[in-house]
C-alpha positions as CSV (number, residue, x, y, z in Angstrom):
1,X,59.6,27.7,94.4
2,X,57.2,27.8,97.3
3,X,59.0,30.4,98.6
4,X,56.7,33.8,96.9
5,X,54.2,35.1,96.1
6,X,51.7,34.6,92.5
7,X,53.2,36.5,89.7
8,X,51.3,37.1,86.4
9,X,53.2,37.8,82.9
10,X,50.6,39.7,80.6
11,X,51.7,40.2,77.1
12,X,52.7,37.1,75.4
13,X,52.2,36.1,71.9
14,X,53.6,33.5,71.1
15,X,54.8,29.8,72.6
16,X,58.6,31.2,72.2
17,X,58.0,34.0,74.0
18,X,56.5,32.0,76.9
19,X,59.4,29.7,76.8
20,X,61.8,32.9,77.0
21,X,59.0,34.7,80.0
22,X,59.3,31.2,82.0
23,X,63.2,31.0,81.8
24,X,63.6,34.5,82.9
25,X,61.0,34.2,86.0
26,X,62.7,31.3,86.9
27,X,66.1,32.8,87.1
28,X,64.6,36.0,88.7
29,X,62.7,34.1,91.6
30,X,65.4,31.7,92.6
31,X,68.1,34.6,92.8
32,X,65.5,37.4,94.5
33,X,65.2,33.8,97.4
34,X,68.2,33.2,97.6
35,X,68.8,37.0,98.3
36,X,66.5,36.6,101.1
37,X,63.7,38.6,98.8
38,X,61.2,36.6,97.8
39,X,58.6,37.4,95.3
40,X,55.5,39.6,95.8
41,X,51.8,39.7,94.1
42,X,52.3,41.4,91.5
43,X,51.4,41.7,87.4
44,X,54.9,41.9,84.9
45,X,54.6,42.7,80.8
46,X,57.0,41.0,78.5
47,X,60.2,42.5,76.9
48,X,60.9,41.2,73.6
49,X,64.2,42.3,73.2
50,X,67.1,40.4,74.7
51,X,68.8,41.4,77.8
52,X,71.7,39.4,77.3
53,X,73.7,36.7,75.1
54,X,72.4,35.1,78.0
55,X,68.9,34.8,77.0
56,X,69.6,34.7,73.0
57,X,65.2,33.8,72.8
58,X,64.9,37.4,74.4
59,X,62.6,39.1,77.3
60,X,63.0,40.1,80.9
61,X,59.6,41.4,82.4
62,X,58.7,44.2,83.8
63,X,56.6,45.2,87.0
64,X,53.6,47.2,86.4
65,X,51.8,46.7,88.9
66,X,52.0,45.5,92.4
67,X,48.9,42.7,94.1
68,X,48.2,43.1,97.8
69,X,45.9,40.4,98.1
70,X,43.1,38.2,96.9
71,X,40.4,41.4,96.1
72,X,42.6,42.4,93.4
73,X,42.4,39.5,91.7
74,X,39.2,39.2,91.7
75,X,38.9,36.3,94.0
76,X,35.6,36.9,96.3
77,X,33.1,34.4,96.8
78,X,30.0,34.2,94.7
79,X,27.1,35.1,96.8
80,X,24.5,33.4,95.0
81,X,26.7,30.0,95.5
82,X,26.3,28.2,98.7
83,X,30.2,26.8,99.4
84,X,30.4,23.3,97.8
85,X,31.6,20.4,99.9
86,X,32.7,17.4,98.6
87,X,33.1,14.8,101.6
88,X,31.7,11.1,102.9
89,X,28.4,12.5,103.9
90,X,27.7,15.0,101.0
91,X,29.1,11.5,98.2
92,X,27.7,8.9,100.3
93,X,31.3,7.2,99.8
94,X,34.6,8.9,99.7
95,X,36.0,10.8,96.9
96,X,37.8,8.4,95.0
97,X,35.3,5.5,95.6
98,X,32.8,8.2,93.9
99,X,35.3,9.0,90.7
100,X,35.7,6.1,90.2
101,X,31.9,4.7,90.5
102,X,30.9,7.6,87.8
103,X,33.6,8.7,86.0
104,X,32.7,7.9,82.2
105,X,34.9,4.7,81.0
106,X,37.9,6.3,79.0
107,X,38.5,4.9,75.0
108,X,42.0,2.9,76.8
109,X,39.8,1.3,79.2
110,X,36.5,0.2,77.0
111,X,38.9,-1.1,74.4
112,X,40.8,-3.4,76.6
113,X,37.5,-5.1,78.4
114,X,36.0,-5.3,74.8
115,X,39.1,-7.2,74.1
116,X,38.7,-9.3,77.3
117,X,35.3,-9.9,77.5
118,X,34.6,-10.4,74.2
119,X,37.8,-11.7,72.6
120,X,37.6,-8.9,69.7
121,X,40.5,-8.4,68.1
122,X,42.5,-5.2,68.9
123,X,41.6,-3.2,65.6
124,X,37.9,-4.3,66.1
125,X,37.9,-3.1,69.5
126,X,39.5,0.5,69.1
127,X,36.9,1.1,66.4
128,X,33.9,0.5,68.9
129,X,35.8,2.1,71.7
130,X,36.3,5.5,69.6
131,X,32.7,6.3,69.2
132,X,31.1,5.5,72.9
133,X,27.4,5.0,71.7
134,X,28.1,1.7,69.4
135,X,29.9,0.0,73.1
136,X,25.6,0.1,74.0
137,X,24.4,-0.6,71.2
138,X,27.0,-3.5,70.6
139,X,26.7,-4.7,74.1
140,X,23.0,-5.1,73.7
141,X,22.9,-7.3,69.8
142,X,25.8,-9.4,71.5
143,X,22.8,-10.2,74.3
144,X,19.9,-10.2,72.3
145,X,21.6,-12.2,69.8
146,X,23.0,-14.5,72.4
147,X,19.4,-14.8,73.6
148,X,17.7,-15.6,70.7
149,X,19.5,-18.5,69.9
150,X,18.1,-22.0,70.0
151,X,20.1,-24.0,72.7
152,X,22.0,-27.5,71.5
153,X,21.5,-30.8,72.7
154,X,24.6,-30.1,74.9
155,X,22.9,-27.1,76.7
156,X,24.4,-24.2,74.9
157,X,23.9,-22.2,72.1
158,X,24.6,-22.9,68.8
159,X,27.1,-20.1,67.5
160,X,27.2,-18.7,71.0
161,X,31.3,-17.9,70.9
162,X,31.2,-16.1,67.7
163,X,28.4,-14.0,68.3
164,X,30.5,-11.2,70.0
165,X,32.9,-11.4,66.8
166,X,29.8,-11.5,64.7
167,X,28.1,-8.5,66.3
168,X,30.5,-6.7,66.0
169,X,31.6,-7.2,62.2
170,X,28.8,-6.3,61.6
171,X,28.5,-3.0,63.3
172,X,31.7,-1.9,62.5
173,X,31.7,-3.3,58.4
174,X,27.7,-3.1,57.5
175,X,26.0,-0.7,60.1
176,X,28.7,1.9,60.1
177,X,29.0,2.0,56.4
178,X,24.9,2.7,56.2
179,X,25.5,6.1,59.0
180,X,28.6,6.8,56.5
181,X,26.4,6.9,53.7
182,X,23.7,8.5,55.6
183,X,26.4,11.6,56.9
184,X,27.0,11.7,53.2
185,X,24.0,12.0,50.9
186,X,23.5,15.1,49.7
187,X,25.9,16.9,51.4
188,X,28.4,17.4,48.6
189,X,25.7,20.3,47.6
190,X,25.9,21.5,50.7
191,X,28.4,24.2,50.5
192,X,29.5,26.0,46.6
193,X,32.9,25.3,47.0
194,X,31.7,21.8,46.4
195,X,33.7,20.5,50.2
196,X,30.2,19.6,51.2
197,X,29.8,19.0,54.4
198,X,28.4,16.0,56.8
199,X,24.9,15.9,57.5
200,X,25.9,14.4,60.9
201,X,28.6,12.8,63.2
202,X,29.7,10.0,61.7
203,X,28.7,7.6,64.9
204,X,26.2,5.5,65.7
205,X,24.0,7.9,67.8
206,X,22.8,8.3,64.3
207,X,22.3,4.9,63.2
208,X,17.9,3.9,62.5
209,X,18.9,0.4,63.7
210,X,19.5,-0.3,67.5
211,X,21.3,-3.0,68.9
212,X,18.5,-5.2,69.9
213,X,17.5,-5.6,66.1
214,X,21.0,-5.9,65.0
215,X,21.8,-8.6,67.5
216,X,18.6,-10.4,66.1
217,X,19.6,-10.0,62.5
218,X,23.0,-11.8,63.2
219,X,20.8,-14.4,65.7
220,X,19.2,-14.7,62.0
221,X,22.5,-15.5,60.6
222,X,24.0,-17.2,63.1
223,X,21.4,-20.1,62.9
224,X,21.1,-20.0,59.0
225,X,17.6,-18.5,58.9
226,X,19.7,-15.5,56.3
227,X,22.4,-16.1,54.3
228,X,25.1,-13.0,54.7
229,X,23.8,-11.5,51.5
230,X,20.0,-11.1,52.6
231,X,21.0,-10.2,55.9
232,X,22.3,-7.3,53.9
233,X,19.7,-6.4,52.0
234,X,17.4,-6.7,55.5
235,X,19.9,-4.6,57.1
236,X,19.8,-2.0,54.8
237,X,15.9,-1.6,54.3
238,X,15.6,-1.5,57.9
239,X,18.1,1.3,58.2
240,X,16.6,2.8,55.5
241,X,13.3,3.2,56.6
242,X,13.8,3.6,60.0
243,X,10.8,1.9,61.6
244,X,12.5,0.2,65.1
245,X,9.3,-1.8,65.4
246,X,10.0,-4.4,62.0
247,X,11.7,-6.9,63.3
248,X,14.7,-8.5,60.9
249,X,12.3,-11.4,60.6
250,X,9.7,-8.9,59.3
251,X,11.7,-7.3,57.1
252,X,12.9,-10.7,55.2
253,X,9.2,-11.8,55.4
254,X,7.3,-8.6,53.4
255,X,10.2,-8.8,50.9
256,X,10.4,-12.8,50.3
257,X,13.6,-13.2,51.1
C-alpha cells in the first residue's frame, strides 16, 4: 500500500495458505490505513482455521512480535565489505549501458540473431541457441569453412551462402548425435535400478571436435573433396580419437578416404 511498514507472515505451509494470508493481509492493512492507523513493523503467524464465511480458504494472521527498527531484521552493515557504488565513474558508463554491454545474450536474442544473420530455419536456430557453447562453435565453423573455400571466377567463393546451413546441419544432426552417444555410453550400468545416468550433459561443450575442425570438414564437403558419407566417417574418427591436432584432411588421408 505504500503507507505502512514491513510485515512478515510465518508458518505458511502451502500455496493455498500463502494466498489466504495475502488476501487477509491486504484487507487488514487497507482497513487499518483507512482507519488512520497504518501497520507497523511486526511478525505475524498464520492461523489455518477459517475466520468466517467471507474467507473460505481460512486463515487470519496474528501478531507474535513487533519489530522496532532495522536491527530487529538483522539489517546491519557488513564490516568486511566496503559500500558498492555503481556510478559512471566506477563503471565507465551509465548503468544501463554497462548492463547492455556485459549482459550475456539471452536464448531468445541468440535465436533471433542466428536466424537473421545466418538465414537459419527457426527450429535449427532454436537448437543451437539452447546450448550457449554451440553458438560459439557454430560461428567458428562458419568462419573457418568460408575461409577455406576456394574463390570463384566471379570473386566469390563456391558454396559461400550455403555454409551456415551446412554447418548448422552438421552440428545439430551429426556432431550432437556423437555427443549424445558419448553421454550415454556405458551409462546403462551406472545404476542398479537400470535407469542409468548420463556421463556428461548433452552439450557441445563436451565435444572433442571444435568449431575450426568442423568448419574445415564442412568446407571439404562443400568443395567436393569428401562425400557426405565419407565426411560422417571422418567426423566419427575425429570425435573418437579426440586429437585436436589432426585435421579432417589428415584423418581422411590416413584412412584412404
